[in-house]
C-alpha positions, 0 to 999 in steps of 0.5 A: 871342557865339553859343553855338557860339562860346561852347562852343568857347572854353570847351573851348579854355579848359578845355583850356588850363587842364589842359595848361598847369597839367600842364606848369607842375606838371611844370616845377616838379617837375623844377626842385625835386621837393619844390616840392609838398610831401613826396611822396617817402618816406625809405628806410632799410635794415638788413642783418644779416650775419656780421661777416667779410662786412660790409665787402663789402656796400653798397647800390646804387640807380639814381637817376631820369633827372634825376640820374646813377646813384649807389651808396650805400657809406655805413654810418651805423652798425654794430651788433654782435649776437652773431656778426652785424653790423647794417648801416644806411644811409638813402638820399637822401631828396630823390631817386627810388630804384628797383630797389634792389640789394645790391652785392657783389664778384663774388669774394665774392658767394656767401659774402656772400649766404649770410652775410646773415641778414635785410634789413629796408627802411623806406619811409616807414612801411612795412616790407619784411622779407626773411629768409635764405631769400627773399634767396637767391632775389634776382635776380642781375646783374653790373656790372663787378667787382660782383654786383647782387642786386635787392631785389624788390617795394619800393614805398610804393604802387603807381602807374598811371603809373610803375613801380619807384619804391620811395619814391613816395607814389603818384599820388592823393598827387601829385594832391591836392598838385598841386591845392592848390599850384594853388589856394594858390599862383597866381603859380606858375601864371600861364598856367592862371590866365590861361585861367581868367580868359578862361574866367570 
């Protein structure tokens, strides 16, 4: 085989490996987001609020485009701390969470937001803490009969490719896991390995 032909075949095979491996990894993730191992961090939220407003506050998280948006109303526990109640919720650990909001009925929004003493958001091993003074500055929007207050700057790590994914472990983490999956589970990547065979 002549050198220019070999060069063209090599370039085509390398491009085929990269493109088909990327498409395969994307399809695997779309079918099962945890197929590449743990790459979404758990999100746990504590809200310390005056008792009389505790029932009005919930957490709302628009999920990724692969699932419908859903509100998180469940409070797994309430702890009495003097005049305040500590609300706790863990968001769905198998889904993306972005632009996490406090969701409060519009008629009780002003009183409830002023009644919150602090918010702690744990994303994996990272803590984001908001005292009352910061909570007053949360941006407000409306959703029907509810007011939404966005909890700002929530991310485990910043990404070059996506934004507002609070519980995403990051591009480097995903790349390392994808490479190891490619090497350890060749049956998941038949087309890229076919190109690799022709390249060799």
